[in-house]
N, C-alpha and C positions, 0 to 999 in steps of 0.2 A: 431466451435461448440464443446463443451465438451461433450463427451459421457463417461458414467461410468457404467460399468456392475458389478453387485454384484458377488463376489466370492462365491464359495460353502461354506455354513455355516456362511457367513458374516452377521452381524447384520446391520440394516438400520442406526443405529447411527454411526457405524464404517464407513459405506459407505459415510455418510454425512461429517464425519471428513476428509475422503480422498478427497471428492469433494471440501471442503473448502480449503484444502491445495493446490490443483491444481489451484483453482481460485486465491489464494493468490500469487502463483508463477508466474502466467500469468498477474497479476495486474488488473484483471477484476473489482474487487470491488472498487479499487482506481479510476479506470477510470469511473465507474458508478457514484461514488460520485462527481467526478470533473465535470461531464457533467450534473448534476442536474439542474443547472441554468447557464445562460450565464455570462461570465466574459469578460470585455473589455480587449484587449491586454495590455493596460497600467496597469490595475489592476493586471494581471498575472505577468507582469514584476516586479511590485513593491513588490508583495508577494514573488516572487522568490528571489529578492535581500534581502528582510528582513530575509527569512529563511537562506540564505547564511551568512548574518551578524551574526545571532544567532549561527549558527554552528561554525563560526570562533571564536566568543567570548567564546563559551563553550570549544573549543579545546585549546584556549589560557589559559583559567582558569585551565584546566587539566594540562597543561605544567608547570604552576607556582606552582601547588601543589607538584610536584615531584622535 
């Protein structure tokens, strides 16, 4: 569980910004978004391989540019 204490003189907006940064580092929001609905294991694997293919293609394109 994340606990965030306000520093002396710190605004609420600044504290929220710190909280969001901490949550991003821990991957909480990504995990929550992924768990919104059930995905079959085969669907997860297919999406994972599609992302890997896209990443490989973009890297290949970057190499050809230089």
